[in-house]
Every structure is written in structure tokens, then in C-alpha cells.
N, C-alpha and C positions, 0 to 999 in steps of 0.2 A: 080450513082455510088451510094452503099450502108451506109446512111449516119451515121448506126448506126453499121457498122464495127468498132471493138477495139481489136486491139493487146490485149490480159489476162492482167490485173497485180492488185497487190492489192491496192486499197484503205485501208484507215485508218480502216476504218467501218469493211473490212471483210481481219483488220489484228485482229481483236480483234476476230475474227469468228475462222482464219486458223492458229492463230500464227504462220506465216512464218518468217524463220532464215536464214540468210545469211553472209557472209563473206561482209566486209568494199571494199567499190566502189574504193575506194582510200590503195591501196594494204599496210598493214602494219605488211600483216604474216611476222613468223620469223624476229621478230625484238623486241628486249626487250621495254618493255614500260617502263624502266630505260631508257632508250635513250628519251625519250621525258618529260624529268621531267617536272614539273608542274613550274610554276615563284615562287609558293611561297614556292617552295623546298618537297612538295610532288607527287609519281605519280598517289596518287588517284585527281580526280576529283567530286566535287561535285555537283551532279544534284539537284535541286528545281523543283516540280509540281507547278505549279499557277494555279489553273485550274483540278478538277480530274475527267472530263464528259468520255466519250466513245471516245472522239477523243486526250485529254491530256493521258487519261491512254495508247492507244495503239502509244505515242509521246514516253511518259517516259521505254518503253518495250525498241522503238527503239531507245533509248539516250544507254539505259547500252548495249543492243549487237554491236554497233557502238564501244566501246570502253573497255577492259579491265580493266583499269579502274577508269574506272564511278563507282557510287555508287550514290546510291536513299539518300539522308537525311531530306529529305523537302516534303508536299504536303499542299496547301492550296486550300478550295472553299467554296463557304456559304453554301454547307450541311456536316454535318460528313460524313454522311452515305459514299454519294459519295469517298470521303480521304477513309474510310477504305478500302470501296469496291476496286480500284484502286490499291492501297495497295497489298491488295491481289493479285488479278488479276496479278500484274506487279512481287509475289515474284512464283507465279503457272509457270508462262511466265519464267523467269529468272530459277527457280528451272530446267525444264528443258531441260537446259541449264550444269547444274552443277554446277551453278552460284550466288544458294540461297544466298551468303554473298551480291553481288550486290548492295540489299535491307537490307538499314540501316535505318531505319523509326521508331524511337518509337514511341507513343502516345502522349509522349509531342513535338514533333513533327507536329504531326496533329492538321492545323491552320483553323479556320473557319471565316470568317467575311468579310467585304467590307475592310480589312488594312492589310487582312490576307496574302495580298503579302512581303509583308515587312518583314516581321517576316523569309519568303520565300526568300528572297533575301539575307539574312543577314547570313543567312547558310550553299550558293552554291555558286559554280565558276559557274556555267552554270545555266541557267535559262528555263524554256520550260514552253510557255504561252497559255493558249488556253482555253479561256474561253468568256464570252461576250464581244463580240469585244469594244464595246464601252470603254474597258478598257486595251487594248492591245497598244493600244499609250501609253497609264502616267503609266505602270509596266514596258513598252520595258525601257522609260526612267528613273526611275528609278534603275533599273538597271544597268544599261549604267554610269547613274553616278553613283553606286557603286562600281563600277572596275567588274562587271559580262558578262560572256560572254551568249549571247538571239538567241532564238528560240523561235520566235514567231506567228503562225495560221494567216491564214487569215482570215476576211479582215482588214488591217490594220490600222484602221479607219474608219467612219462613218458618218459621215460630216467633213468638212473640215477644222472645231477648233482640231479631231483628227488626221486629217493627214498632219495640218500644224507641229502637236506636235511629233507626229512618223520620221516627218525630224529631224529635230532637235535630235530626240534620234538615226536617221542613222549617223547622222553627228559628231556625237561628239563618236558614235561609234568609227569612220573614225580618229576623232585627239586623242582618247586614243585607238586605235591600239585592240580593242574588235570585240567578231562576231557581227554579226547581220543578220542567216540564217532564210528566208521567207518563210511557209509555203504553198506558190505558186509552189507545187509538180512539175507540166509543167516541170518551166527547169529545173530538175532532170530528166526528162524522157529521159532514153538514144534513142531512135525510135522518140518519140521527137523532138530532137535538132540533129540528123541528115539529118528531114526533113528539119525542117527548115535554117541548113545549104543547103538545092542545094532546096530550094524557095534566096535563098540568093548569090546562082551561079548561077540563071537563069533561072533553070528546070520548070518554069513556064514560065518567062516573067517579066514583068512589074506590081506586080498587080493593080488588075481596085474595087473587093470590096471585101468584107470578110463575112460571113457568120454564125453567133453563136447562138447556139439553147441547150437551161438546161430548158429541160420539165420534171417533172415528179411531181408525189405528193407533198404533204406536208411531211413536213422531222419534226422530232421528236416530233409529235403529244403526247402529255401525259394527260392523265383525272386531275383534280387537288384531291389533294388529300385533305380529314379532316385535319381541324387544322393549314391548314398553312392561315397565313396573306396574303392580295395582294401583296404586295412588297419580301414575298417567293416565290408566287406563278408566279409572272410576273419573275421572277430570274430561277426559275425550270424550265423553258418552252419558257426560253428569244429568241429562234430566230424568236415568235411568235409580238415580241415586237422591235417596232422603237427604243425606245429611248437604250436600250440594243443593238439588233444586226443591226441597221443599213438596213433592209429589204433586200430582195430577190436578188436585182443587185449586191451590194456589197461584199453580201451572197456566190453568186451561179455564176453573170458571173465574177464576177472580174476574176475567173479561164478564162474564153473563152475572157475575152479580155487583160488582161494579156500576154497569145496567142496568141492571133492575133496581140499587138504592140509588141513583141517577133516578129514575123513573119513583121514587117511594121519596123524593125529595132528601134525601140524604137519610133516610132512616137509619137507626142502627138494629141488627139485633138483638132480643131478649137473651134468647135459648136457643141451643139448634141438637139434634142429635142423626148421626148417621151411620152407614152402613155401609161397608164397604171389603175387600179382599181383595187375592190372584186365583182365576181362575182358570185358563190358561197359558197364563205369559209367563210362562217358570220356567224359561233358561236360564243360564248364565248372561245373557246379551242384553237381559230385561230386570238387572240388579235386582238392589232391594226394593224396588215399587209395587204400589197397589195397581191392577190393571181395574177394577171398577169401583168407582163412589157414587153411594145416595144421603142426600144432605138433605131434610128438611129441618129447616130454620121458621120460627113465629116472630113475626116485627107487630109495634104497634098495633092497636085498633085490630086486633086476628088476623093479621095479614098472614099467609104463609108463602112463603116462599120454595119452592120445587126444585132441589138443582139435582144435575144427571151429569157425570164425564165415566168415557167409560176409555180404556185404548186395547183394543183387544180387534185383532182380523178374522175377516168370511161375519161380521154381522151388522146389523143394520147403522147406519152412520149421521147425524144429525147435528146443525148448529145453529141454536135461537132462542131467541128468546120472549113466551108469552109472555101476556098480560093479560085477566079479566078484570075488568070491572063491574058496575052496576051498571051502565047502561052501555056497554058496549065492550069488545077487545080492540089489542091489540098485537100484532105481530113487529115488532120491533126491529128486530134486522130486517124486513123487508121493509118498511119506513109505510106499513098503512096501516089503520084504524075501521073498523066495518060495530054496524051495531046501528044505534041511533045514529051516529054519522056514520060515512061512506067516508074514506078520504086517503090518497096514495100520491106517498115524496114525487115528484119527476126533477129533476136536473133541469137547468137552467143552462143553456148552450150546448154547446160539445166537449165545454171545456174539461178535460178527466182530471184536471187539479180540484173540482168537486164533491170527486168521487175515491182521493186520494190522502184516507185521514191522517196515515202516516209521514204524509209529503210535509201535511198541513201543521203538526206540528211542531215541526221542527220549522219552519216558515213564521210560528208566534212566536215560539224561543228567540229565533235570533231578532224580528220586529223590536218587543220586547228587549229588548239587551238595546236596541241601533234607541229605541226612546226613551233613556230613562226607564221603563215601567216592566220591570218582568214578571219570569211570571212562575206563578206557584200554585200549584198542583196539589199541594201537599195534606191538607184535610180530607178530601177525597181517597187518594192513591194509598193512604195509615189505615183509615178505616175498613175503605173495601178489600186491603191482603188481610188488615186482620179476621176481618169475617172469615174469608175464605181459611183460615187458621182455625180458625178453630170448628168448622166443619171439615178439619183436614183434621183433625189432634178428633174428634169425636169418632171418628172414624175408624182411625186407630187401637181408639179405646174400648171402643162401645159404650161409653157413656154419653151421656149429656150434658154437654157443657156452654155455659152461661157468657151475655159478655163480662159480666163482674169477671166470674173469674179468669177468662182469659186474660182479662185484662190486667188481672192481682199476679198473675204471673210470670218471671222470669225461665219459662223450661222452651232450653234451646238443644237443637239437634247437635249431640257430637261432633268437630269440636265449637269451641268460637272459635267467631271469624278473624278476629284476632289473630290467633294462637294456630292455625292454619301455616304453614311452611313448607318452604319446598322438599326438608328433607324428613315429613313426618311420616307413617303411618297412616292411611284408614282408618277412619273409625268403625267401617264392616269390613269383614274378611269373608270369602267366601266359602263354604262349606266341602264337609269332604267329594261330594258328589259335582261339586262348582258353583252348583246354587247361593243366593244368596239370604239368612235370613231375614227375615219379613215381620210387621209387629203382628201378632194379635190378638182380637176383641176380646174384649173379656176378662185378660192375663196385661194386656201393657198398660202401663201407666207413664203420665208423660206429667200432669199436674195436678 
């Protein structure tokens, strides 16, 4: 089968280029916003962005398009130029819809620094979090503690310590009847959902094995701008530093492994072993992350998941989720089943909204808030993230890692997120040749 065949849908990066617009997937058409008055007595839902890179800029525009009563009121980032660029872009996007008034972010509500998220939370009813993944759990927990609804991008932690913090945030959100919506967008793709439903209904029989691939060139590579401190430089290219991003298994394979767990009815891995390292992406601009990983997971009933990710140039690329069963096979990202049953999902009509899970996740977030039925994705977002963390640590250490081990551990990549501040020294420094040290499998110990 064609493992690279995908139904076309907008990624958040393509959203920034194509500016796709669509109506909400949970229909609110024809209903006055006043019928869904906010609990505080206002029809307005104040939205704040924590992080102002391309990912959260897209999320901010989609949040405002999901609800005509939403108003963007605050933005924070480490860098002020990102904040103002995000404000400008989102204003232009909403102007196309005749809703320029949806962006209400004066200069006084543009914040920078490691603690700036606190000011955004204080001004908002709903916060969208998409910055360095290290801080997603800390900022989510702070928002929930303050009584705010949360949309948070993946990954939802980068080590056992932060994933456990995210679990606390999700549990507290349930107690307080607040939303916790995950950026694991596959769950919101209607074609994926229909394919998984058919798998659960027995279309391919019992699942035997799954192959997951996320093979591509390095992501987010930037040259170092003159004048940046070492801390600023690492924050400006956070995908390439372990202490900020957690590396590529949590960053990229989390989508794949979340789809695999979904197909396996949310099963938890028993153990895994991984291989990883750096083969060619060794220059200083690539920081201290690995450029290839392979992880084999064992799940109940002897099901194995073979998961691969690579960030190297000039190599074969593939993004796929391939599932083998006793009666057939499924190409999940192509929404296709083959074997005793042959089927392929086709969207109904020409509404691009059907193919934009990034927009749909915000539609459901805001519809749930208005209906008094907040959405909480806490179970799968934490378990899928911890699955990637155990694989990443296995690659770093060269050791087999069990589910019990990873959940018993409180290991964290220095420093703890709550201990980071604007004047800190970064926990990793370049060596004499300008390159950064990386873990050595067989020697590095983490848990």
C-alpha cells in the first residue's frame, strides 16, 4: 500500500500560509451568543496566548474563529518581536472575516520573560499554551488553579516529573469543571475517527503489530542572531535542546503513538527498548538532541509497536501509522482499510472544515465552554506523552524501560520548570568546538 498517501488537511503551519477559515464543527449557527453567556456574566470569552511562535499564532486565530464572542486580550513569549508579530498576524486574519475587533491586545498586554505567563492567565478566561514543551505542564496547572480553561499543545511534558505535573492539572480541571483540550489533533480528525471506529468494530480483526513513522528533515532550524545570550539562543531554537523540548520522540512521535494507543483502545505499554543517536546533524545549530530514534514497545496480548523518527537532511521521508491485524491492515493516516474489508474514508461535501482537526479542536473547546460541558482530554494526553518519554529515555540510556519504572520515576531534565528564570544559566553549554554534549547510550543514567 502507499504509506505516504494522506487525505489533504491543513496543518497549523499550512494554516499560517493558507489562512483557511470554516464554521464550527459543533453547530452554533443561528444561535445568539447571549444564549451561552459566560459564567462571569459576560458574553465575551477573553483569550490569552502563552507562546507566540507560529504554532500558537495559528491556535490564537483558530480560537477566535471558533467563537464570535472570543476576544484576544494578552500575549506572552520570551521575545517581544514574536509577541508583536503574532498580534499583527492574528489581526490581519480576523480582519478578513470582518472581525478585527476580536483582537484587543494593547502594548500593556504584551509580556515577555519566563514568568510572563502569570500575567496572561490573570487577564484571560481561556489560555492557549504552545511554547517550549518543558513549561506546558507548569503553565497548564497554574491556569487551572486560577480557574481558567486551557488549550495546550503537545507534548504534555518532556520527562516523568513534568508529565506527572500535567496529570495533576488534568485531575484538577475535572474537579473544577474546566476544559483541558490537547493539541494531539489526530483525535479531532473525522477521517481518523471513522477509521479507528471501524478497527474497533473488527474490520482488520485483532491487532497484531503497528508501525509508526515520522521521518523528515530537521524542524525549526535557525541561524544564531548576533547579540543573543546563550539562554536566549537556546530559547529561540528550543526544538534542538533537550531541556526545553524533550527531543523528537515526545515532540514528533507523540502524534503517532497517540494514534496507536487510540487504535489499541487506550492500552498502556508494558515495556520498551530503543536505539538512538546523532549521525550527521552535529553542528551547533542542532543543539544537543539526537537525529534518529527507533523504539520498540510491547503492549498487552504480545502486540508490538515499531516506532521510528528521524530529523536528517537528504534522506527518505515518511509520515505514517500502519496497523496490521488478523483479517487485514489499516493505513490510519490515509483513512484506509484493506484485507477482508476494503474501505476508504471520503469526506462529505466540500467543506474544508471536515479536514481541519486543528480548527475542530478549538470549535469543541469553545462549544463545550458555552454549553457548560467542558472538554477534558486528560487521560489520553498524559498516557500518550508518558509513553513517548519512556521511549526517549530508553534511547538515551540504552536500557529497557518498563511502564512501572517510568511512572515511579521523578526524573527531570534540569532545571525544574518552576525554577527557570530570566537570569538563569542554561543547563547545557557548548564544548570547545561549539557543539553541545549529548547522552551516550550505555553510559548515561536517568532513571
